[in-house]
Structures are given as C-alpha cells and as structure tokens.
mmCIF file of the N, C-alpha and C atoms, coordinates in Angstrom:
data_MODEL
# 
_entry.id   MODEL 
# 
loop_
_atom_site.group_PDB 
_atom_site.id 
_atom_site.type_symbol 
_atom_site.label_atom_id 
_atom_site.label_alt_id 
_atom_site.label_comp_id 
_atom_site.label_asym_id 
_atom_site.label_entity_id 
_atom_site.label_seq_id 
_atom_site.pdbx_PDB_ins_code 
_atom_site.Cartn_x 
_atom_site.Cartn_y 
_atom_site.Cartn_z 
_atom_site.occupancy 
_atom_site.B_iso_or_equiv 
_atom_site.pdbx_formal_charge 
_atom_site.auth_seq_id 
_atom_site.auth_comp_id 
_atom_site.auth_asym_id 
_atom_site.auth_atom_id 
_atom_site.pdbx_PDB_model_num 
ATOM 1   N N  . MET A 1 1  ? 0.849   -1.172  0.000   1.00 0.00 ? 1  MET A N  1 
ATOM 2   C CA . MET A 1 1  ? 0.000   0.000   0.000   1.00 0.00 ? 1  MET A CA 1 
ATOM 3   C C  . MET A 1 1  ? 0.900   1.242   0.000   1.00 0.00 ? 1  MET A C  1 
ATOM 4   N N  . ASN A 1 2  ? 0.688   2.125   -0.958  1.00 0.00 ? 2  ASN A N  1 
ATOM 5   C CA . ASN A 1 2  ? 1.517   3.334   -1.043  1.00 0.00 ? 2  ASN A CA 1 
ATOM 6   C C  . ASN A 1 2  ? 0.844   4.514   -0.340  1.00 0.00 ? 2  ASN A C  1 
ATOM 7   N N  . SER A 1 3  ? 1.552   5.639   -0.291  1.00 0.00 ? 3  SER A N  1 
ATOM 8   C CA . SER A 1 3  ? 1.052   6.796   0.466   1.00 0.00 ? 3  SER A CA 1 
ATOM 9   C C  . SER A 1 3  ? -0.263  7.340   -0.099  1.00 0.00 ? 3  SER A C  1 
ATOM 10  N N  . SER A 1 4  ? -0.439  7.273   -1.410  1.00 0.00 ? 4  SER A N  1 
ATOM 11  C CA . SER A 1 4  ? -1.703  7.745   -1.996  1.00 0.00 ? 4  SER A CA 1 
ATOM 12  C C  . SER A 1 4  ? -2.875  6.899   -1.511  1.00 0.00 ? 4  SER A C  1 
ATOM 13  N N  . GLN A 1 5  ? -2.654  5.606   -1.428  1.00 0.00 ? 5  GLN A N  1 
ATOM 14  C CA . GLN A 1 5  ? -3.719  4.722   -0.965  1.00 0.00 ? 5  GLN A CA 1 
ATOM 15  C C  . GLN A 1 5  ? -4.027  4.962   0.509   1.00 0.00 ? 5  GLN A C  1 
ATOM 16  N N  . VAL A 1 6  ? -2.985  5.165   1.316   1.00 0.00 ? 6  VAL A N  1 
ATOM 17  C CA . VAL A 1 6  ? -3.190  5.426   2.747   1.00 0.00 ? 6  VAL A CA 1 
ATOM 18  C C  . VAL A 1 6  ? -3.925  6.748   2.945   1.00 0.00 ? 6  VAL A C  1 
ATOM 19  N N  . ASN A 1 7  ? -3.451  7.797   2.270   1.00 0.00 ? 7  ASN A N  1 
ATOM 20  C CA . ASN A 1 7  ? -4.115  9.103   2.381   1.00 0.00 ? 7  ASN A CA 1 
ATOM 21  C C  . ASN A 1 7  ? -5.559  9.026   1.902   1.00 0.00 ? 7  ASN A C  1 
ATOM 22  N N  . GLY A 1 8  ? -5.780  8.248   0.860   1.00 0.00 ? 8  GLY A N  1 
ATOM 23  C CA . GLY A 1 8  ? -7.137  8.073   0.354   1.00 0.00 ? 8  GLY A CA 1 
ATOM 24  C C  . GLY A 1 8  ? -8.054  7.428   1.377   1.00 0.00 ? 8  GLY A C  1 
ATOM 25  N N  . LYS A 1 9  ? -7.555  6.388   2.046   1.00 0.00 ? 9  LYS A N  1 
ATOM 26  C CA . LYS A 1 9  ? -8.357  5.721   3.071   1.00 0.00 ? 9  LYS A CA 1 
ATOM 27  C C  . LYS A 1 9  ? -8.674  6.672   4.228   1.00 0.00 ? 9  LYS A C  1 
ATOM 28  N N  . VAL A 1 10 ? -7.668  7.462   4.618   1.00 0.00 ? 10 VAL A N  1 
ATOM 29  C CA . VAL A 1 10 ? -7.886  8.425   5.709   1.00 0.00 ? 10 VAL A CA 1 
ATOM 30  C C  . VAL A 1 10 ? -8.980  9.407   5.311   1.00 0.00 ? 10 VAL A C  1 
ATOM 31  N N  . ASP A 1 11 ? -8.897  9.949   4.089   1.00 0.00 ? 11 ASP A N  1 
ATOM 32  C CA . ASP A 1 11 ? -9.920  10.893  3.629   1.00 0.00 ? 11 ASP A CA 1 
ATOM 33  C C  . ASP A 1 11 ? -11.296 10.235  3.564   1.00 0.00 ? 11 ASP A C  1 
ATOM 34  N N  . GLU A 1 12 ? -11.344 8.977   3.144   1.00 0.00 ? 12 GLU A N  1 
ATOM 35  C CA . GLU A 1 12 ? -12.627 8.276   3.090   1.00 0.00 ? 12 GLU A CA 1 
ATOM 36  C C  . GLU A 1 12 ? -13.244 8.156   4.484   1.00 0.00 ? 12 GLU A C  1 
ATOM 37  N N  . VAL A 1 13 ? -12.436 7.779   5.454   1.00 0.00 ? 13 VAL A N  1 
ATOM 38  C CA . VAL A 1 13 ? -12.945 7.589   6.816   1.00 0.00 ? 13 VAL A CA 1 
ATOM 39  C C  . VAL A 1 13 ? -13.370 8.922   7.434   1.00 0.00 ? 13 VAL A C  1 
ATOM 40  N N  . VAL A 1 14 ? -12.510 9.927   7.319   1.00 0.00 ? 14 VAL A N  1 
ATOM 41  C CA . VAL A 1 14 ? -12.839 11.241  7.884   1.00 0.00 ? 14 VAL A CA 1 
ATOM 42  C C  . VAL A 1 14 ? -14.073 11.814  7.188   1.00 0.00 ? 14 VAL A C  1 
ATOM 43  N N  . GLY A 1 15 ? -14.145 11.650  5.875   1.00 0.00 ? 15 GLY A N  1 
ATOM 44  C CA . GLY A 1 15 ? -15.305 12.126  5.130   1.00 0.00 ? 15 GLY A CA 1 
ATOM 45  C C  . GLY A 1 15 ? -16.587 11.437  5.565   1.00 0.00 ? 15 GLY A C  1 
ATOM 46  N N  . SER A 1 16 ? -16.486 10.147  5.818   1.00 0.00 ? 16 SER A N  1 
ATOM 47  C CA . SER A 1 16 ? -17.653 9.397   6.269   1.00 0.00 ? 16 SER A CA 1 
ATOM 48  C C  . SER A 1 16 ? -18.129 9.896   7.636   1.00 0.00 ? 16 SER A C  1 
ATOM 49  N N  . ILE A 1 17 ? -17.169 10.168  8.515   1.00 0.00 ? 17 ILE A N  1 
ATOM 50  C CA . ILE A 1 17 ? -17.523 10.693  9.846   1.00 0.00 ? 17 ILE A CA 1 
ATOM 51  C C  . ILE A 1 17 ? -18.206 12.049  9.709   1.00 0.00 ? 17 ILE A C  1 
ATOM 52  N N  . LYS A 1 18 ? -17.652 12.927  8.878   1.00 0.00 ? 18 LYS A N  1 
ATOM 53  C CA . LYS A 1 18 ? -18.253 14.254  8.679   1.00 0.00 ? 18 LYS A CA 1 
ATOM 54  C C  . LYS A 1 18 ? -19.655 14.138  8.088   1.00 0.00 ? 18 LYS A C  1 
ATOM 55  N N  . ARG A 1 19 ? -19.782 13.269  7.093   1.00 0.00 ? 19 ARG A N  1 
ATOM 56  C CA . ARG A 1 19 ? -21.087 13.094  6.438   1.00 0.00 ? 19 ARG A CA 1 
ATOM 57  C C  . ARG A 1 19 ? -22.131 12.623  7.437   1.00 0.00 ? 19 ARG A C  1 
ATOM 58  N N  . ASN A 1 20 ? -21.774 11.621  8.230   1.00 0.00 ? 20 ASN A N  1 
ATOM 59  C CA . ASN A 1 20 ? -22.723 11.092  9.214   1.00 0.00 ? 20 ASN A CA 1 
ATOM 60  C C  . ASN A 1 20 ? -23.023 12.106  10.321  1.00 0.00 ? 20 ASN A C  1 
ATOM 61  N N  . ALA A 1 21 ? -21.999 12.838  10.747  1.00 0.00 ? 21 ALA A N  1 
ATOM 62  C CA . ALA A 1 21 ? -22.223 13.872  11.770  1.00 0.00 ? 21 ALA A CA 1 
ATOM 63  C C  . ALA A 1 21 ? -23.156 14.944  11.231  1.00 0.00 ? 21 ALA A C  1 
ATOM 64  N N  . GLY A 1 22 ? -22.945 15.332  9.975   1.00 0.00 ? 22 GLY A N  1 
ATOM 65  C CA . GLY A 1 22 ? -23.817 16.319  9.358   1.00 0.00 ? 22 GLY A CA 1 
ATOM 66  C C  . GLY A 1 22 ? -25.242 15.817  9.222   1.00 0.00 ? 22 GLY A C  1 
ATOM 67  N N  . LYS A 1 23 ? -25.373 14.535  8.906   1.00 0.00 ? 23 LYS A N  1 
ATOM 68  C CA . LYS A 1 23 ? -26.706 13.946  8.754   1.00 0.00 ? 23 LYS A CA 1 
ATOM 69  C C  . LYS A 1 23 ? -27.434 13.901  10.098  1.00 0.00 ? 23 LYS A C  1 
ATOM 70  N N  . VAL A 1 24 ? -26.736 13.481  11.145  1.00 0.00 ? 24 VAL A N  1 
ATOM 71  C CA . VAL A 1 24 ? -27.343 13.356  12.476  1.00 0.00 ? 24 VAL A CA 1 
ATOM 72  C C  . VAL A 1 24 ? -27.743 14.722  13.043  1.00 0.00 ? 24 VAL A C  1 
ATOM 73  N N  . THR A 1 25 ? -26.868 15.713  12.814  1.00 0.00 ? 25 THR A N  1 
ATOM 74  C CA . THR A 1 25 ? -27.128 17.038  13.396  1.00 0.00 ? 25 THR A CA 1 
ATOM 75  C C  . THR A 1 25 ? -27.957 17.942  12.491  1.00 0.00 ? 25 THR A C  1 
ATOM 76  N N  . GLY A 1 26 ? -28.220 17.488  11.284  1.00 0.00 ? 26 GLY A N  1 
ATOM 77  C CA . GLY A 1 26 ? -28.968 18.319  10.348  1.00 0.00 ? 26 GLY A CA 1 
ATOM 78  C C  . GLY A 1 26 ? -28.123 19.421  9.728   1.00 0.00 ? 26 GLY A C  1 
ATOM 79  N N  . ASN A 1 27 ? -26.818 19.276  9.795   1.00 0.00 ? 27 ASN A N  1 
ATOM 80  C CA . ASN A 1 27 ? -25.881 20.258  9.251   1.00 0.00 ? 27 ASN A CA 1 
ATOM 81  C C  . ASN A 1 27 ? -25.535 19.873  7.807   1.00 0.00 ? 27 ASN A C  1 
ATOM 82  N N  . THR A 1 28 ? -26.310 20.389  6.874   1.00 0.00 ? 28 THR A N  1 
ATOM 83  C CA . THR A 1 28 ? -26.137 20.032  5.463   1.00 0.00 ? 28 THR A CA 1 
ATOM 84  C C  . THR A 1 28 ? -24.764 20.402  4.918   1.00 0.00 ? 28 THR A C  1 
ATOM 85  N N  . PRO A 1 29 ? -24.215 21.600  5.215   1.00 0.00 ? 29 PRO A N  1 
ATOM 86  C CA . PRO A 1 29 ? -22.879 21.913  4.711   1.00 0.00 ? 29 PRO A CA 1 
ATOM 87  C C  . PRO A 1 29 ? -21.811 20.910  5.173   1.00 0.00 ? 29 PRO A C  1 
ATOM 88  N N  . LEU A 1 30 ? -21.893 20.447  6.412   1.00 0.00 ? 30 LEU A N  1 
ATOM 89  C CA . LEU A 1 30 ? -20.938 19.459  6.912   1.00 0.00 ? 30 LEU A CA 1 
ATOM 90  C C  . LEU A 1 30 ? -21.121 18.134  6.183   1.00 0.00 ? 30 LEU A C  1 
ATOM 91  N N  . GLN A 1 31 ? -22.366 17.787  5.936   1.00 0.00 ? 31 GLN A N  1 
ATOM 92  C CA . GLN A 1 31 ? -22.677 16.557  5.210   1.00 0.00 ? 31 GLN A CA 1 
ATOM 93  C C  . GLN A 1 31 ? -22.074 16.611  3.802   1.00 0.00 ? 31 GLN A C  1 
ATOM 94  N N  . VAL A 1 32 ? -22.227 17.745  3.135   1.00 0.00 ? 32 VAL A N  1 
ATOM 95  C CA . VAL A 1 32 ? -21.689 17.905  1.774   1.00 0.00 ? 32 VAL A CA 1 
ATOM 96  C C  . VAL A 1 32 ? -20.160 17.853  1.796   1.00 0.00 ? 32 VAL A C  1 
ATOM 97  N N  . LYS A 1 33 ? -19.539 18.504  2.784   1.00 0.00 ? 33 LYS A N  1 
ATOM 98  C CA . LYS A 1 33 ? -18.071 18.452  2.901   1.00 0.00 ? 33 LYS A CA 1 
ATOM 99  C C  . LYS A 1 33 ? -17.599 17.015  3.114   1.00 0.00 ? 33 LYS A C  1 
ATOM 100 N N  . GLY A 1 34 ? -18.341 16.275  3.903   1.00 0.00 ? 34 GLY A N  1 
ATOM 101 C CA . GLY A 1 34 ? -17.990 14.879  4.145   1.00 0.00 ? 34 GLY A CA 1 
ATOM 102 C C  . GLY A 1 34 ? -18.067 14.043  2.884   1.00 0.00 ? 34 GLY A C  1 
ATOM 103 N N  . ILE A 1 35 ? -19.119 14.248  2.107   1.00 0.00 ? 35 ILE A N  1 
ATOM 104 C CA . ILE A 1 35 ? -19.271 13.519  0.844   1.00 0.00 ? 35 ILE A CA 1 
ATOM 105 C C  . ILE A 1 35 ? -18.125 13.870  -0.098  1.00 0.00 ? 35 ILE A C  1 
ATOM 106 N N  . ALA A 1 36 ? -17.771 15.152  -0.157  1.00 0.00 ? 36 ALA A N  1 
ATOM 107 C CA . ALA A 1 36 ? -16.669 15.583  -1.025  1.00 0.00 ? 36 ALA A CA 1 
ATOM 108 C C  . ALA A 1 36 ? -15.351 14.955  -0.584  1.00 0.00 ? 36 ALA A C  1 
ATOM 109 N N  . GLN A 1 37 ? -15.117 14.904  0.720   1.00 0.00 ? 37 GLN A N  1 
ATOM 110 C CA . GLN A 1 37 ? -13.867 14.336  1.220   1.00 0.00 ? 37 GLN A CA 1 
ATOM 111 C C  . GLN A 1 37 ? -13.821 12.826  0.974   1.00 0.00 ? 37 GLN A C  1 
ATOM 112 N N  . GLN A 1 38 ? -14.948 12.166  1.115   1.00 0.00 ? 38 GLN A N  1 
ATOM 113 C CA . GLN A 1 38 ? -15.014 10.732  0.816   1.00 0.00 ? 38 GLN A CA 1 
ATOM 114 C C  . GLN A 1 38 ? -14.677 10.477  -0.651  1.00 0.00 ? 38 GLN A C  1 
ATOM 115 N N  . THR A 1 39 ? -15.255 11.275  -1.526  1.00 0.00 ? 39 THR A N  1 
ATOM 116 C CA . THR A 1 39 ? -15.012 11.130  -2.964  1.00 0.00 ? 39 THR A CA 1 
ATOM 117 C C  . THR A 1 39 ? -13.543 11.367  -3.282  1.00 0.00 ? 39 THR A C  1 
ATOM 118 N N  . LYS A 1 40 ? -12.975 12.398  -2.676  1.00 0.00 ? 40 LYS A N  1 
ATOM 119 C CA . LYS A 1 40 ? -11.549 12.684  -2.865  1.00 0.00 ? 40 LYS A CA 1 
ATOM 120 C C  . LYS A 1 40 ? -10.715 11.484  -2.427  1.00 0.00 ? 40 LYS A C  1 
ATOM 121 N N  . GLY A 1 41 ? -11.076 10.895  -1.300  1.00 0.00 ? 41 GLY A N  1 
ATOM 122 C CA . GLY A 1 41 ? -10.351 9.734   -0.795  1.00 0.00 ? 41 GLY A CA 1 
ATOM 123 C C  . GLY A 1 41 ? -10.430 8.550   -1.738  1.00 0.00 ? 41 GLY A C  1 
ATOM 124 N N  . LYS A 1 42 ? -11.605 8.302   -2.278  1.00 0.00 ? 42 LYS A N  1 
ATOM 125 C CA . LYS A 1 42 ? -11.759 7.190   -3.224  1.00 0.00 ? 42 LYS A CA 1 
ATOM 126 C C  . LYS A 1 42 ? -10.909 7.413   -4.461  1.00 0.00 ? 42 LYS A C  1 
ATOM 127 N N  . LEU A 1 43 ? -10.916 8.647   -4.971  1.00 0.00 ? 43 LEU A N  1 
ATOM 128 C CA . LEU A 1 43 ? -10.121 8.954   -6.160  1.00 0.00 ? 43 LEU A CA 1 
ATOM 129 C C  . LEU A 1 43 ? -8.627  8.816   -5.877  1.00 0.00 ? 43 LEU A C  1 
ATOM 130 N N  . GLU A 1 44 ? -8.202  9.250   -4.706  1.00 0.00 ? 44 GLU A N  1 
ATOM 131 C CA . GLU A 1 44 ? -6.790  9.144   -4.351  1.00 0.00 ? 44 GLU A CA 1 
ATOM 132 C C  . GLU A 1 44 ? -6.389  7.668   -4.219  1.00 0.00 ? 44 GLU A C  1 
ATOM 133 N N  . GLY A 1 45 ? -7.277  6.859   -3.701  1.00 0.00 ? 45 GLY A N  1 
ATOM 134 C CA . GLY A 1 45 ? -7.012  5.422   -3.617  1.00 0.00 ? 45 GLY A CA 1 
ATOM 135 C C  . GLY A 1 45 ? -6.869  4.790   -4.987  1.00 0.00 ? 45 GLY A C  1 
ATOM 136 N N  . VAL A 1 46 ? -7.722  5.190   -5.916  1.00 0.00 ? 46 VAL A N  1 
ATOM 137 C CA . VAL A 1 46 ? -7.637  4.687   -7.291  1.00 0.00 ? 46 VAL A CA 1 
ATOM 138 C C  . VAL A 1 46 ? -6.318  5.128   -7.928  1.00 0.00 ? 46 VAL A C  1 
ATOM 139 N N  . LEU A 1 47 ? -5.933  6.367   -7.686  1.00 0.00 ? 47 LEU A N  1 
ATOM 140 C CA . LEU A 1 47 ? -4.656  6.861   -8.198  1.00 0.00 ? 47 LEU A CA 1 
ATOM 141 C C  . LEU A 1 47 ? -3.499  6.037   -7.645  1.00 0.00 ? 47 LEU A C  1 
ATOM 142 N N  . GLY A 1 48 ? -3.541  5.738   -6.362  1.00 0.00 ? 48 GLY A N  1 
ATOM 143 C CA . GLY A 1 48 ? -2.496  4.924   -5.745  1.00 0.00 ? 48 GLY A CA 1 
ATOM 144 C C  . GLY A 1 48 ? -2.417  3.538   -6.351  1.00 0.00 ? 48 GLY A C  1 
ATOM 145 N N  . THR A 1 49 ? -3.566  2.937   -6.611  1.00 0.00 ? 49 THR A N  1 
ATOM 146 C CA . THR A 1 49 ? -3.597  1.616   -7.244  1.00 0.00 ? 49 THR A CA 1 
ATOM 147 C C  . THR A 1 49 ? -3.017  1.688   -8.647  1.00 0.00 ? 49 THR A C  1 
ATOM 148 N N  . ALA A 1 50 ? -3.348  2.731   -9.387  1.00 0.00 ? 50 ALA A N  1 
ATOM 149 C CA . ALA A 1 50 ? -2.810  2.903   -10.742 1.00 0.00 ? 50 ALA A CA 1 
ATOM 150 C C  . ALA A 1 50 ? -1.288  3.064   -10.698 1.00 0.00 ? 50 ALA A C  1 
ATOM 151 N N  . LYS A 1 51 ? -0.792  3.806   -9.711  1.00 0.00 ? 51 LYS A N  1 
ATOM 152 C CA . LYS A 1 51 ? 0.663   3.969   -9.567  1.00 0.00 ? 51 LYS A CA 1 
ATOM 153 C C  . LYS A 1 51 ? 1.329   2.615   -9.327  1.00 0.00 ? 51 LYS A C  1 
ATOM 154 N N  . ASP A 1 52 ? 0.744   1.808   -8.450  1.00 0.00 ? 52 ASP A N  1 
ATOM 155 C CA . ASP A 1 52 ? 1.305   0.489   -8.167  1.00 0.00 ? 52 ASP A CA 1 
ATOM 156 C C  . ASP A 1 52 ? 1.329   -0.382  -9.417  1.00 0.00 ? 52 ASP A C  1 
ATOM 157 N N  . LYS A 1 53 ? 0.237   -0.363  -10.161 1.00 0.00 ? 53 LYS A N  1 
ATOM 158 C CA . LYS A 1 53 ? 0.171   -1.179  -11.379 1.00 0.00 ? 53 LYS A CA 1 
ATOM 159 C C  . LYS A 1 53 ? 1.186   -0.709  -12.416 1.00 0.00 ? 53 LYS A C  1 
ATOM 160 N N  . ALA A 1 54 ? 1.358   0.608   -12.541 1.00 0.00 ? 54 ALA A N  1 
ATOM 161 C CA . ALA A 1 54 ? 2.339   1.143   -13.486 1.00 0.00 ? 54 ALA A CA 1 
ATOM 162 C C  . ALA A 1 54 ? 3.752   0.714   -13.083 1.00 0.00 ? 54 ALA A C  1 
ATOM 163 N N  . LYS A 1 55 ? 4.037   0.754   -11.788 1.00 0.00 ? 55 LYS A N  1 
ATOM 164 C CA . LYS A 1 55 ? 5.359   0.307   -11.320 1.00 0.00 ? 55 LYS A CA 1 
ATOM 165 C C  . LYS A 1 55 ? 5.575   -1.161  -11.623 1.00 0.00 ? 55 LYS A C  1 
ATOM 166 N N  . ASP A 1 56 ? 4.528   -1.978  -11.452 1.00 0.00 ? 56 ASP A N  1 
ATOM 167 C CA . ASP A 1 56 ? 4.626   -3.404  -11.757 1.00 0.00 ? 56 ASP A CA 1 
ATOM 168 C C  . ASP A 1 56 ? 4.914   -3.636  -13.238 1.00 0.00 ? 56 ASP A C  1 
ATOM 169 N N  . VAL A 1 57 ? 4.248   -2.882  -14.097 1.00 0.00 ? 57 VAL A N  1 
ATOM 170 C CA . VAL A 1 57 ? 4.464   -3.025  -15.543 1.00 0.00 ? 57 VAL A CA 1 
ATOM 171 C C  . VAL A 1 57 ? 5.909   -2.667  -15.891 1.00 0.00 ? 57 VAL A C  1 
ATOM 172 N N  . VAL A 1 58 ? 6.413   -1.583  -15.321 1.00 0.00 ? 58 VAL A N  1 
ATOM 173 C CA . VAL A 1 58 ? 7.794   -1.170  -15.596 1.00 0.00 ? 58 VAL A CA 1 
ATOM 174 C C  . VAL A 1 58 ? 8.759   -2.231  -15.082 1.00 0.00 ? 58 VAL A C  1 
ATOM 175 N N  . ARG A 1 59 ? 8.497   -2.750  -13.886 1.00 0.00 ? 59 ARG A N  1 
ATOM 176 C CA . ARG A 1 59 ? 9.359   -3.793  -13.315 1.00 0.00 ? 59 ARG A CA 1 
ATOM 177 C C  . ARG A 1 59 ? 9.388   -5.019  -14.214 1.00 0.00 ? 59 ARG A C  1 
ATOM 178 N N  . GLN A 1 60 ? 8.210   -5.436  -14.693 1.00 0.00 ? 60 GLN A N  1 
ATOM 179 C CA . GLN A 1 60 ? 8.138   -6.609  -15.561 1.00 0.00 ? 60 GLN A CA 1 
ATOM 180 C C  . GLN A 1 60 ? 8.846   -6.350  -16.884 1.00 0.00 ? 60 GLN A C  1 
ATOM 181 N N  . ALA A 1 61 ? 8.694   -5.149  -17.426 1.00 0.00 ? 61 ALA A N  1 
ATOM 182 C CA . ALA A 1 61 ? 9.367   -4.817  -18.689 1.00 0.00 ? 61 ALA A CA 1 
ATOM 183 C C  . ALA A 1 61 ? 10.881  -4.836  -18.507 1.00 0.00 ? 61 ALA A C  1 
ATOM 184 N N  . ASN A 1 62 ? 11.353  -4.280  -17.412 1.00 0.00 ? 62 ASN A N  1 
ATOM 185 C CA . ASN A 1 62 ? 12.792  -4.283  -17.142 1.00 0.00 ? 62 ASN A CA 1 
ATOM 186 C C  . ASN A 1 62 ? 13.305  -5.695  -16.931 1.00 0.00 ? 62 ASN A C  1 
ATOM 187 N N  . HIS A 1 63 ? 12.532  -6.506  -16.248 1.00 0.00 ? 63 HIS A N  1 
ATOM 188 C CA . HIS A 1 63 ? 12.928  -7.896  -16.011 1.00 0.00 ? 63 HIS A CA 1 
ATOM 189 C C  . HIS A 1 63 ? 13.008  -8.648  -17.341 1.00 0.00 ? 63 HIS A C  1 
ATOM 190 N N  . GLY A 1 64 ? 12.030  -8.424  -18.207 1.00 0.00 ? 64 GLY A N  1 
ATOM 191 C CA . GLY A 1 64 ? 12.042  -9.069  -19.527 1.00 0.00 ? 64 GLY A CA 1 
ATOM 192 C C  . GLY A 1 64 ? 13.217  -8.613  -20.359 1.00 0.00 ? 64 GLY A C  1 
ATOM 193 N N  . ALA A 1 65 ? 13.560  -7.333  -20.290 1.00 0.00 ? 65 ALA A N  1 
ATOM 194 C CA . ALA A 1 65 ? 14.708  -6.813  -21.035 1.00 0.00 ? 65 ALA A CA 1 
ATOM 195 C C  . ALA A 1 65 ? 15.994  -7.419  -20.503 1.00 0.00 ? 65 ALA A C  1 
ATOM 196 N N  . ASP A 1 66 ? 16.105  -7.572  -19.189 1.00 0.00 ? 66 ASP A N  1 
ATOM 197 C CA . ASP A 1 66 ? 17.293  -8.185  -18.595 1.00 0.00 ? 66 ASP A CA 1 
ATOM 198 C C  . ASP A 1 66 ? 17.434  -9.629  -19.048 1.00 0.00 ? 66 ASP A C  1 
ATOM 199 N N  . GLN A 1 67 ? 16.328  -10.353 -19.090 1.00 0.00 ? 67 GLN A N  1 
ATOM 200 C CA . GLN A 1 67 ? 16.382  -11.748 -19.534 1.00 0.00 ? 67 GLN A CA 1 
ATOM 201 C C  . GLN A 1 67 ? 16.788  -11.837 -20.994 1.00 0.00 ? 67 GLN A C  1 
ATOM 202 N N  . GLY A 1 68 ? 16.286  -10.925 -21.810 1.00 0.00 ? 68 GLY A N  1 
ATOM 203 C CA . GLY A 1 68 ? 16.653  -10.909 -23.220 1.00 0.00 ? 68 GLY A CA 1 
ATOM 204 C C  . GLY A 1 68 ? 18.139  -10.640 -23.399 1.00 0.00 ? 68 GLY A C  1 
ATOM 205 N N  . ALA A 1 69 ? 18.690  -9.732  -22.639 1.00 0.00 ? 69 ALA A N  1 
ATOM 206 C CA . ALA A 1 69 ? 20.124  -9.430  -22.715 1.00 0.00 ? 69 ALA A CA 1 
ATOM 207 C C  . ALA A 1 69 ? 20.942  -10.632 -22.270 1.00 0.00 ? 69 ALA A C  1 
ATOM 208 N N  . ASN A 1 70 ? 20.500  -11.323 -21.235 1.00 0.00 ? 70 ASN A N  1 
ATOM 209 C CA . ASN A 1 70 ? 21.211  -12.518 -20.766 1.00 0.00 ? 70 ASN A CA 1 
ATOM 210 C C  . ASN A 1 70 ? 21.170  -13.621 -21.803 1.00 0.00 ? 70 ASN A C  1 
ATOM 211 N N  . ARG A 1 71 ? 20.032  -13.796 -22.448 1.00 0.00 ? 71 ARG A N  1 
ATOM 212 C CA . ARG A 1 71 ? 19.879  -14.815 -23.470 1.00 0.00 ? 71 ARG A CA 1 
ATOM 213 C C  . ARG A 1 71 ? 20.823  -14.529 -24.635 1.00 0.00 ? 71 ARG A C  1 
ATOM 214 N N  . LYS A 1 72 ? 20.934  -13.295 -25.055 1.00 0.00 ? 72 LYS A N  1 
ATOM 215 C CA . LYS A 1 72 ? 21.803  -12.913 -26.164 1.00 0.00 ? 72 LYS A CA 1 
ATOM 216 C C  . LYS A 1 72 ? 23.264  -13.209 -25.809 1.00 0.00 ? 72 LYS A C  1 
ATOM 217 N N  . THR A 1 73 ? 23.666  -12.925 -24.598 1.00 0.00 ? 73 THR A N  1 
ATOM 218 C CA . THR A 1 73 ? 25.028  -13.181 -24.162 1.00 0.00 ? 73 THR A CA 1 
ATOM 219 C C  . THR A 1 73 ? 25.313  -14.675 -24.193 1.00 0.00 ? 73 THR A C  1 
ATOM 220 N N  . ARG A 1 74 ? 24.394  -15.507 -23.743 1.00 0.00 ? 74 ARG A N  1 
ATOM 221 C CA . ARG A 1 74 ? 24.601  -16.958 -23.757 1.00 0.00 ? 74 ARG A CA 1 
ATOM 222 C C  . ARG A 1 74 ? 24.738  -17.474 -25.181 1.00 0.00 ? 74 ARG A C  1 
ATOM 223 N N  . VAL A 1 75 ? 23.920  -16.970 -26.092 1.00 0.00 ? 75 VAL A N  1 
ATOM 224 C CA . VAL A 1 75 ? 23.986  -17.413 -27.488 1.00 0.00 ? 75 VAL A CA 1 
ATOM 225 C C  . VAL A 1 75 ? 25.329  -17.038 -28.079 1.00 0.00 ? 75 VAL A C  1 
ATOM 226 N N  . GLN A 1 76 ? 25.816  -15.849 -27.814 1.00 0.00 ? 76 GLN A N  1 
ATOM 227 C CA . GLN A 1 76 ? 27.101  -15.407 -28.337 1.00 0.00 ? 76 GLN A CA 1 
ATOM 228 C C  . GLN A 1 76 ? 28.220  -16.301 -27.807 1.00 0.00 ? 76 GLN A C  1 
ATOM 229 N N  . ARG A 1 77 ? 28.170  -16.649 -26.542 1.00 0.00 ? 77 ARG A N  1 
ATOM 230 C CA . ARG A 1 77 ? 29.214  -17.502 -25.964 1.00 0.00 ? 77 ARG A CA 1 
ATOM 231 C C  . ARG A 1 77 ? 29.166  -18.887 -26.595 1.00 0.00 ? 77 ARG A C  1 
ATOM 232 N N  . ASP A 1 78 ? 27.980  -19.421 -26.830 1.00 0.00 ? 78 ASP A N  1 
ATOM 233 C CA . ASP A 1 78 ? 27.835  -20.775 -27.365 1.00 0.00 ? 78 ASP A CA 1 
ATOM 234 C C  . ASP A 1 78 ? 28.302  -20.867 -28.811 1.00 0.00 ? 78 ASP A C  1 
ATOM 235 N N  . THR A 1 79 ? 28.237  -19.798 -29.574 1.00 0.00 ? 79 THR A N  1 
ATOM 236 C CA . THR A 1 79 ? 28.582  -19.883 -30.991 1.00 0.00 ? 79 THR A CA 1 
ATOM 237 C C  . THR A 1 79 ? 30.058  -19.601 -31.252 1.00 0.00 ? 79 THR A C  1 
ATOM 238 N N  . ARG A 1 80 ? 30.809  -19.221 -30.276 1.00 0.00 ? 80 ARG A N  1 
ATOM 239 C CA . ARG A 1 80 ? 32.243  -18.954 -30.465 1.00 0.00 ? 80 ARG A CA 1 
ATOM 240 C C  . ARG A 1 80 ? 32.994  -20.287 -30.522 1.00 0.00 ? 80 ARG A C  1 
ATOM 241 N N  . PRO A 1 81 ? 34.007  -20.338 -31.382 1.00 0.00 ? 81 PRO A N  1 
ATOM 242 C CA . PRO A 1 81 ? 34.789  -21.615 -31.497 1.00 0.00 ? 81 PRO A CA 1 
ATOM 243 C C  . PRO A 1 81 ? 35.620  -21.907 -30.271 1.00 0.00 ? 81 PRO A C  1 
# 
C-alpha cells in the first residue's frame, strides 16, 4: 500500500464521519463536505492503485529486457569456437 492509498483511506474515513455527523445534526454543509472528502479519498485510492500497477508493468518490462540481454550473451558464448 503506497502513500496515496493510505491518504485516500484516511480521507474516506474522515469524510464518512463528517457526512454522518452532518446527517445526524442536520448540518447540510458538513454533510456535503464529508461527501466531497469521501469522494476525494476514493479517487486518491484509485490513483495509488494505478501507480502500483504502473510500477509493476515497468518492473516486468525491465525484467524481460534483462532476460533478453542474458539470453543474447549466452547465445554469443555458445557460438564462439
């Protein structure tokens, strides 16, 4: 879990508390702020997940490139007299 995902979860929880507090007390502006903060948290969590997936793709691409370079070196060694 990266920092974007953690911050997103915090915003979701705090937003939920604000929304519910606003609902219980009849404070509509607080309720709206809570909904906005929850939404922000969800979006930040999605961003964090996308960052993790992008890092995984780069890692896999680099790993594949390393394997290709190793394979080429082995072939060159095998074909020398």
